[in-house]
N, C-alpha and C positions, 0 to 999 in steps of 0.2 A: 472833515469828512469822517463819518463813523465807519467801522469795519464793514458792516453789511452793505454800505453804499458801494463798496468796491465790486460787489457782485453784479452791479448794474452796468459796469464798463464793458466795452467791446472785448472779444477774445484776444485780439492783438494787444490791446493796452494791458489787459490782465497778465498776459505772457511776459510783456516787457517789464512790468513791475516785479513779477516773481523772479525773473532772471537777475534784474538789477539788485533786488534785495539779497538774493543768495550770493551774488558777487561781493557785495559789501559785507555780508555776514561772514563769508569765508576769509576775506581779507582782514577784517577786524579780529576774527578768531585766531588767525595766524600771528598777527602782530601782538595781540594780547597774550598769547601763550608764551612768546619770547619775553615779554615784559614781566609776566608772573614769575617765570623761571629765573631770568637773569637780572631783573630790575631795570628800570628805565635808564638810570644814569650809567650803569655798568655795561649795558649792551652796546657793543661796537658794531653798528649796522653796516654790513659790507655789500658790495655788488653781488657777490655770490648768494648772500642771504636773500636779497631782493629777487634775484633770478629764481631761487628755489621756491619762494613764496608765490611768485607769479605763475610758475609752472604748475604748482600744486592747485592753485585756484582754478586755473584753466582745466587741469586734469579732472578735478572734482565736478566742475560744471559740465564737462563733457560726459562723465559717467552718469550724472543725474539726468541729463537729456537722453542719453542712450537707453536708459532703463525706465523711461516713461514717467519720470518724476513730474514733468511739466504738462503731461496729459491728464494727470489726476485732478478731479474736481475737488476743490478745497473743502466745500461744505459736506462732502461725503468721504473724507479721509478715514481710513480704517487702520486696523492693527498691522496688516500686511504692508501697507504703504510706509508706516513708521519703521518697521523692521528693515525694509529695503533701504530707506534713507540712512538709517544707522549703519548698515553694512557698507554702503557706498562711502560714507564719511570715515569709517574705520579703514577702508582701503586707501582713502585719501591720506589718512594719518600715516600709514605705512609708506606710501609714496613720498611723503614729506621727509620721513627718516631716511629712505633710500636715496632720495635726491640730495640730501645733505651730505651723505657719504660720497656720492659720485662727484659732487661739485665742491667738495672740501669746505662746506659751510659749517658754521658753528651751531649745531642743532643737538642739544642734549636729548637723551631718550625720553625724558619726562615731557618735553615740549609737544610731541605728537599726541601724547595722552591728554594733556590739557587742551590742545587744539581740538581733539575729537569731542571732548565734553562741551566746550564753548560753542563749537560749530553746530553740534547737534541741537543745543538749546536755541541758538539764534535762527537756525533753519526751520526747526519743527515747531517750537513754541508759538511763533506768530500765526502759523497756520491753524493751530488749535484755538487760539484766541479768535481768529476770524470765523472759524467753524462755530465756536460757542456764541459769537455775536449773531451769526446767521440763524442759528437754532433758536436763540432767544427772541429775535425778531419774528422768526417763523412761528414760534410758539404763541406770541402775542396776536399774530394775524390769523392763525388758524382757528376754525370754529371748534369749540370744546364739546366733547361728547363722552358718554358713558357706554361701556360695552356690557350687555347683559349676557352672561355666560362666560365663566373663566376656564372652561374646558378647552379641548384642542382647537375647536372652531374659533373661539374667542381669542385665543393666543395667536393663531395664524392671522386673524384680522388685525390685531394690534401691531404685530410685526410689520404687516404691509402698510398700515396707516402711518407708522413712524417714519417711513421713508417718503411719504407723500407730502403734499403741500396744502391739503384742504381741511382735514379733520385731525384734531389733536385729542387722543384718548386721555382722559383724566383718571379713570378708575374702572375696575370691573365691578359689576353687581351680580351676585350669585346667591341662590337659595341654599346651597350646600354649606353646612356649618364648618366643614373641614377647611374651607378656603377663607373664612372670615378672620379678620385681623392679621392677614398675611399679605405678602407682596408677590406678584407674578409679573415678570418682565419689567420690574421697577414701578409697577402700578399697584396701589392698594386695592384690596378686595373688600367691598362693602356689602351691606344688606339693603333690602328695599327701603327700610326705614331711613337709610342714609341719603337717598336720592334728593330730597329737598335741600340737604346741607350742600351737596355738590353743585346743585343748581344755583343756590345763593352765593356760595363761596367762589366758584369758578365761572359762573355764567354759562353753565351747560345748557345747550339748546336741543341736543339730539340724543336719542337712545338707540343703539345699534343692537338688534336681536341676533345674537350669534348662536342660535340653537337650530339644529336641523335633524335631530333624531327623536322628535316628539310627534305624537299623533296630532291629527287635525283638531280634535277636541281640546287637547292640552294646549296647543298653540293658540287657539281661540281664547281659551281661559286665561292664558298668559297676557294676551293683548287686552282683554277686558280688565285685568288687574292693573296693567300699566297705564291704560288710557287716562285715568283721572289725574295723573301727574302733569298732564298738559305739556309733555315734551314730545317733539316730533319723533315718531317711531320709524326706523328704517330696518330693513332685514337683509341678511346675506342671501345669495341665491340658494336654491334647493340643492341637496347633496348630489342628485343625478346630474345637474348641469355642471357642478364643480368637478365631479369625477370624469365627465365626458370632455371637459375642457371648453364647453360652450361659454362658461362664465368664469370670472375670477372672483375671489372671495371679497374683494373690495368694491365689486360692482353692486352697490347697495340699491335697493328699491323701496319705494314708499309702501307703508302699510295702508291698504285701502279699507274703506268702511265695509266692503263685502266680506272681508275676513273677520270682522267683528260681528256682523249680523248673519253671515252665512251659516249653514248647518252641515253637519257630516252627511254626505250624500248616501242615500239608500241604494244598495246595489240594484242596478236595473234588471228588468226581466228581459233577457236576450230575445226571447221569442217575439215579444211585442215590438222590439226595436227593429227586428229583421223583416217582419211579415209584410210591411208595405214599402220596404226600401231595397233590400238585397235583391239584385238582379232586375230591379224595376226602373222604368223611366219616370223620373220624379220632377215635378214642377213646383217651384217655390215662388209665390207672388210676394212682392215687397222684399225681394231677396237681399237688398242692400240695407234694410233697416236693422234696428237693434235685435229684434227677435228673429226676423227673416235671415239675417246673416249668420246668427248663431245656429239656427236650424240647418243651414247649409253646411256649417262646420261639423255638426253632428251627423248629418245625413251621409257625407262622403266617407265617414269612418266605417259605414256598413255596406259599402261597395255597391252603389246603384249602377245600373247599366249606363245611365245617362242622367245628368242633372241640368235642368233648364232654369236659368236665373232670370226671372221676370221682374223688371225694376224700372221705375219712372225717372229716377235720378241718375244721370250719366256718371257723376263722380262716385256715388255709392256703388253702382254696378261695376265700374272699373276697379274699385278697391277690392270688393269681395271676389271678383273673378281672378284678379292677380294673386290674391292671398291663397285661394284654393288651388290654383294651378301650380303654385310654388311647391306645395306639399303633396298634392294628389294629381300629378301630371298625367297619370295613366287612366284617369276617369274622364270620359268625354263630358265637356261642359259647353252649354250654349247660352250666351248672354243675349237677352232680348230687351231692348230699350223701348218700352212702350207703357201705356196705361191700361188698367183693367177695364176702363170705359170703352176701349176699342174692341168691339166684338169680333171684327174680321181678323185682327191680329191674333186674338185668342184661338179662333178656329184654325188659322194657319199653323200656329204653334202646336196645338194638340193633335192636329192631323199629321203634320210632317214628322213629329217626334213620338207619336204613339204613346202619349202620356198615360201612365197607369195610376199615379198617386199625385194628389195636389195638396200642398199646405198653403192655405190662403191667409197670408199675414199682411197683405197690402191694405192700408187704411190710413185715413187722416185721423190722428189720435190726440193732437194737442188741444186740450179743452178750450182755452181762450181763443185760439186761432179758428177752430170750427164754430165757436159761438159767434165770432165776428163774420164768418163766411158760411152761413148755414146751408145755402144751396149747394156749394162746392162739397161740403161734408156729406150731405144727403146723396148727391150724385155719385160720389166715390164709394162711400161706405155701404149704401143700400143698393144702388143700381149697379155699381161695379161688382159687388158680391153676387148679385143675381146673374150678371153676365158670365162670370166664371163658373157658377153652379150650373146654369143652363147649358153652356157649351160642354161642360164635363159630362152631363147626361147625354148630350147629343153624340159625343164621341166615346161613349161607354167607358169612361174613366172608372177604374176600380174603386178608388177611395178619395173622398174629399174631406179635408179637415179644416174647419173654420177656427181661426184664432180669435177669441173674444176677450172681453175685459170685465172686471168687476164693476166698472162704471155703467154696464148694461143692466145692472140690478137696481130697480127703482130709480132710474136715471133722473138727474137734476140738471142735465146739460144736453145740448144737441148731439155731441159726440156719443154719449152713452145711449141716447135714444136711437140713433142710427145703428149702433151696434146691436141693440136689442131687436130692432126691426130686422136686421140681417139674420139674427138667431131664429126669429120666427119664420122668416122666409126659408131658411135651410131646413127647419123642422117640418114646414109645410110641404116642401118639394120631396122630402124624404118619405112622407106619409103616402105619396103616390106610388111607392114601390118601384122605383127605377133600378136598373142594374148597378148603378153607382151607390156605394155605401157612404153615408154622411155621418159625421160626428162633429161636435162642438166642444172646444176646450176653453174654459174661462179661468182667468187668474188676475191677480192684482199687479202692482207696480214691480218692475224689475230694476235692480240696482244698476245705475250707470247708463241706462238707456237715454237716447237723445231726448232732450227736453225735460228729463226728470230732475228732481231736486238735487241729486248727488253731484252731477257735473256743474250745476248752477252754484251750489254751495262751495264747491272746490274753487271755482273761478272767483267767487266773492271773497273767500278766505285768503287766497293768494294776492288779491288786490288790496288786502288790508281791511276789508269790510265796507259797509255793514252787511250782515247776513239778513236777508228778508224772508220772513215767515208770515203766511197769511193770517194765522190765528194761533194763540198760545195753546189751544186744546186740540188742534187738528192732528189726526192720526192716519196712518196708511199701513197696508200690508206690503211687505217687500220680499223679493226672492232674487237670487242671483240669476243672471241671464243663462249660463250653461245649465243650471238645474231646471229652469223653466223649459228650455228647449228640449231637454231629454225627456221630461215628463210629458210635454206636448206630444211627442212622437209615440210614447207608450199609451197615453190616454186616447189619442186618435185611433190607435189600432183596436180599441175595445168596442167602439160604437159602429152601428150600421144603419140605424133608423133615425138619425138626427139627435141622438142622446147628448145631453149636456154633461160634461165632466168638469169638476172643479178641483183645482190643485190645492193641496195643503200649503197655505202660505205662512203657517206658524202663527205667532202672536203679532198683533198690530204694533206699530212703532210710533211713538209720539215724535212729531217732526222737530219740535224744539230739542228733544233729547238727541235726535239724529244730528242736528246742527252742532250741538255741544260736543258730541263724540268726535265728529269730523274735525272740529277746531282743535280738540285735544290731540288727535292723531297727527295733526300738522304743526303742533308746537305752539298753539294759542289757547286762550281761554276767553269765554264770552263775558262781555261787560253787561252785568245786570244789576238790579237793585241789591241783590244778595252778594254780588261780587263786583263792586265798583272799580276794582283795579284791573279787571280783564282788559285785554288789548283788542278784542273784536266786538264791535257793537252789534246788538241784535235788535232788529226793527220788525214790528208787526204791521203788515200792509192792508189787512182786512181780506175777508173771503172774496174771491172773484165770482162773477156771475156763473151760476150753475155748479159751484164747488161745494162739496159736502165736508162736514167735519169728520165723519166716520164713514168708511167704505164698507160695503157688504159684498158677500160672495154668493148668497143664495136668495132667490126670490121667495120661495116657500121654505118651511122648516123641514120638509121631507128630503131625506138624503139616503143614499145607499152606499154600502161599502163595495170595493172592487178588489181584484186580486193584488193590486198595488197599494201599499200602506199610505202613500201620499196622494192618491187619486180617489176622489169621491164622485159618485154619480148623483146628479141632481134630478129628483123626480118632480118636474114642474109642469104647470098647465101650458097647453099649446093652443094655437088657432088652426082651423082647417086651412088648406091651401086656397080654397075659394075666398075665405075671409081675408087672407093675406093679399091675394091678387087684387081684390076690390080696393083695399087700402093702397096697394102698390100703384094701381092705375090712376087713382085720384091724386096721389103724390106726384106721379109723372106729369099729369096735366098741370099741376101747380108749378112744377119746375119749368115746363115749356113756356109758361106765362111769366116766369121769373118772379113769382109771387112768394117772397120769402116769408112774409107774415102769415099767409095762408098755409104754407108748408109747416111752419112751426105750430100753428093752431091744429093742423091735422095730427101732428105727432103728439100734441097734448090730449087730443080727444081719442086717439087710437089706444087700444088696450096694451100699452107698453109700460104703464106705471110711471110715465114721464110727468114730473112736476117741476117746472123750471124755477120756482120761487126760491131764492137763496135764503129767505127767512125761514122756510120750512127746514132747510138743512141745519140752520142754527138751533132749532128746537130739538134736534135729535139727541138722544141720550144713549150712552153705551148700553144701558140695560134694555133699551127698546130695539136694539139691533142684534141680530145673530152674528156675532163676530166669530167666524168659523175657526175653531181650534180642533184639529183632527187628532185627538190623542189616542193612545193605545186602548183606553177604556171604551172609546166609541167605535173602534174597528171591529 
């Protein structure tokens, strides 16, 4: 049995072994000290000598027990424990001398001194050996990591990790030259160039970011610089959570792709955030979805009089209601479990709660799912939207904001075509001049939304691959959900006559690059022809029906600036409400007949720009598409 295996025994067995060992150690130390001083042959062992030795052993064991010697965990023995044991054994040595005088035993003064030295060695040394064995085994089993940042945060993290059982820090990495070629807390401080050495030499698999006094831009820059090393990046909690006690420094969290692609937020225009929310009764359709739920989180911050959560999924509605009530229990919230296709429920909700603002986020949005179920997509996205809009006008709702998508621009799929139809319907009804103000907000993909590539890639990477990408050249625009929701609220406040507002999505992202970066952040590399040693396979599955290589945000090239630097107005052609209603009625007839092919043909012939041919998407070139980049020069 090796030393570390003793730690697996039951507490009772470990206590029995420790007491038995100390008993034998004290007995051997007592006898050995007499032999050293008097010699084996010349020592005349008497009854008194035996009695003194026995009393001393019992006395020493009693003191050790009384002062908590056997409550100490061996693997965590520290300096204070050693000092206490040495003091107890010194008292035992004095007791041995005093007992010898009292019982007239032959105990020279040098015997207690030798006894103390030998007993200390026999009692303490084996515990150190066991501790060293446990630490050695623990070192082998723990996952090796590097700590980026040798300042106070990094040092605190290392001290905490050293007493844990999961991560073993190998070295600090820091950009500050004054730390290089030095040691802190027994660990060397290296440069970034040393990272590959530590990875290869020690099998390092994680990098812990122990920096919390940097700006968001600098943090993003740091993550961008460290991502290519293909080591899993983890971060300590932010300084506010540490200071408030909400988090501990070793409560590490994953670095998400949002932190790599996200941008420094532009300060919001408070007036635009407040105008349709503060003191208003607000309704959010699709309140449990990715965008709808984030809209609710943003809305409650600006103190509405009431928030009505309209959602078809019971589970999603339960989740968002519980989350909001936990933090904003003083704001009245009404959960409504229903579909936007039920006009009577919409009337009852808007009448009972005197709704003043509507954010319409409810939609079927997954392209392949809607492509397989076109009638359901049309019924929900087109007719559901018309239901909400008409009831809003009927009940004199002040503001109606439609959440649209970049897939509505020259759509190549049913989902995009239905969203474009919904846009035209809202623009048409707004032209009639109702008391309700209408606006449309269009943007691209949001990072981490349900059904998007980010959670899919995360799942595939954690499963060991492969990562599936439809096409090596496919690109998409991305925005974080919180940024999108905040911009939606501000953009929605700008329009009144069905204007379309487009959010600045930044530059488009190649999906292959996104997959590679996500793999790197999670400690993996992609296996490609250029990197055959990668541990995650990348597979191309081919474009799905209705899928574009490149997404667009504008139908026409005409655009206008707004008071917000990341919101643009789209000056696009419209249809009269009579034309929209004519198409609407014909589409409704086809739905009643369950004529899916006829409905799809109507969408193709309608002025929506809908062309379902996937071959057409394949011929698109970046130069032929207005990939919207809203720079300072164009503002």
